C-alpha positions as a Markdown table, in Angstrom:
| # | Residue | x | y | z |
|---|---|---|---|---|
| 1 | Met | 24.3 | -56.9 | -37.2 |
| 2 | Glu | 21.0 | -58.0 | -36.1 |
| 3 | Leu | 22.5 | -59.6 | -32.9 |
| 4 | Leu | 23.8 | -56.1 | -31.8 |
| 5 | Phe | 20.1 | -55.0 | -32.1 |
| 6 | Val | 19.1 | -57.6 | -29.9 |
| 7 | Val | 21.3 | -56.8 | -27.3 |
| 8 | Leu | 20.4 | -53.5 | -27.5 |
| 9 | Gly | 16.9 | -54.2 | -27.4 |
| 10 | Gly | 17.7 | -56.4 | -23.5 |
| 11 | Ala | 19.6 | -54.0 | -22.4 |
| 12 | Ile | 16.5 | -51.7 | -22.9 |
| 13 | Ile | 14.2 | -54.0 | -21.7 |
| 14 | Gly | 16.5 | -54.4 | -18.9 |
| 15 | Leu | 17.1 | -51.2 | -17.6 |
| 16 | Ala | 12.9 | -50.8 | -17.7 |
| 17 | Gly | 12.7 | -53.9 | -15.6 |
| 18 | Arg | 15.3 | -52.4 | -13.4 |
| 19 | Tyr | 13.5 | -48.8 | -12.9 |
| 20 | Leu | 9.7 | -50.2 | -13.1 |
| 21 | Leu | 10.1 | -53.5 | -11.0 |
| 22 | Pro | 9.7 | -52.9 | -7.1 |
| 23 | Asn | 12.9 | -54.8 | -6.0 |
| 24 | Arg | 15.9 | -52.5 | -7.5 |
| 25 | His | 17.0 | -51.4 | -3.8 |
| 26 | Thr | 17.9 | -55.3 | -3.4 |
| 27 | His | 20.8 | -55.1 | -6.3 |
| 28 | Gly | 23.0 | -52.9 | -8.2 |
| 29 | Ser | 21.9 | -50.9 | -11.3 |
| 30 | Val | 23.8 | -53.0 | -13.7 |
| 31 | Leu | 22.7 | -56.9 | -12.5 |
| 32 | Ile | 19.0 | -56.5 | -14.1 |
| 33 | Pro | 20.5 | -54.9 | -17.5 |
| 34 | Ala | 23.2 | -57.3 | -17.7 |
| 35 | Ile | 20.9 | -60.4 | -17.1 |
| 36 | Gly | 18.2 | -58.6 | -20.1 |
| 37 | Val | 21.5 | -58.7 | -22.4 |
| 38 | Ala | 22.2 | -62.2 | -21.7 |
| 39 | Ala | 18.7 | -63.5 | -22.0 |
| 40 | Ala | 18.2 | -61.8 | -25.4 |
| 41 | Ser | 21.5 | -62.8 | -26.4 |
| 42 | Ile | 21.1 | -67.0 | -25.2 |
| 43 | Leu | 17.4 | -66.5 | -26.5 |
| 44 | Trp | 18.5 | -64.7 | -30.2 |
| 45 | Val | 21.2 | -67.5 | -30.6 |
| 46 | Ala | 19.2 | -70.9 | -29.8 |
| 47 | Leu | 16.4 | -69.5 | -32.0 |
| 48 | Thr | 18.6 | -69.2 | -35.0 |
| 49 | Trp | 20.1 | -72.6 | -34.1 |
| 50 | Ala | 16.3 | -74.0 | -33.9 |
| 51 | Gly | 15.9 | -72.5 | -37.4 |
| 52 | Leu | 14.1 | -69.6 | -37.0 |
| 53 | Lys | 15.3 | -67.1 | -39.8 |
| 54 | Trp | 16.6 | -63.5 | -38.8 |
| 55 | Asp | 14.3 | -61.6 | -40.8 |
| 56 | Gly | 10.9 | -63.1 | -39.6 |
| 57 | Gly | 8.9 | -61.6 | -37.2 |
| 58 | Trp | 8.6 | -64.4 | -34.4 |
| 59 | Ile | 12.4 | -64.6 | -33.5 |
| 60 | Trp | 11.8 | -61.1 | -32.8 |
| 61 | Trp | 8.9 | -61.5 | -30.7 |
| 62 | Ile | 9.9 | -65.0 | -29.1 |
| 63 | Thr | 13.0 | -62.8 | -27.8 |
| 64 | Leu | 11.9 | -59.8 | -26.4 |
| 65 | Leu | 9.1 | -61.2 | -24.4 |
| 66 | Gly | 10.7 | -63.9 | -23.2 |
| 67 | Thr | 13.6 | -61.3 | -22.5 |
| 68 | Ala | 11.2 | -59.3 | -20.6 |
| 69 | Leu | 9.9 | -62.4 | -18.4 |
| 70 | Val | 13.3 | -63.9 | -17.9 |
| 71 | Val | 14.1 | -60.1 | -16.7 |
| 72 | Ala | 10.6 | -59.9 | -14.3 |
| 73 | Val | 10.9 | -63.3 | -12.7 |
| 74 | Ala | 15.3 | -62.3 | -12.1 |
| 75 | Asp | 13.8 | -59.6 | -10.2 |
| 76 | Ile | 11.2 | -61.0 | -8.3 |
| 77 | Val | 13.7 | -63.7 | -7.4 |
| 78 | Ile | 16.3 | -61.8 | -6.7 |
| 79 | Gly | 14.7 | -59.2 | -4.5 |
| 80 | Arg | 13.1 | -62.1 | -2.2 |
| 81 | Val | 16.3 | -63.7 | -1.7 |
| 82 | Arg | 18.4 | -61.0 | -0.8 |
| 83 | Ser | 15.7 | -59.4 | 1.4 |
| 84 | Thr | 15.4 | -62.6 | 3.5 |
| 85 | Ala | 19.2 | -62.9 | 3.6 |
| 86 | Asp | 19.2 | -59.4 | 4.7 |
| 87 | Asp | 16.7 | -59.9 | 7.6 |
| 88 | Arg | 18.2 | -62.9 | 8.7 |
| 89 | Met | 21.5 | -61.0 | 9.0 |
| 90 | Leu | 20.0 | -58.1 | 11.0 |
| 91 | His | 18.6 | -60.8 | 13.1 |
| 92 | Thr | 21.8 | -62.4 | 14.2 |
| 93 | Leu | 23.3 | -59.1 | 14.1 |
| 94 | Ala | 20.6 | -58.0 | 16.9 |
| 95 | Arg | 21.2 | -61.0 | 19.1 |
| 96 | Gly | 24.7 | -60.1 | 19.3 |
| 97 | Ala | 26.1 | -63.2 | 17.7 |
| 98 | Val | 29.3 | -63.4 | 15.7 |
| 99 | Val | 28.7 | -63.6 | 11.9 |
| 100 | Arg | 31.0 | -65.8 | 10.0 |
């Protein structure tokens, strides 16, 4: 049952990241929330395997703050990579070259 709440928390953090971080025009509307869900789930399971109790406070703090960090880094990296690729493609098309 706790994993369901963790997944929901990851989705909410991902949605917040989608609309609060600056690069939302460079990726789809579900990508960052999906990264939030995956990060929260993986962190939770890893911390559970590491021996943290699910009813303790530390596992929740580490999972949710770690998810927020992963979402922020993912948004920044994806935004930069896609903006650079778009600029390169625009430069290539402006020269009249054939794109393969």
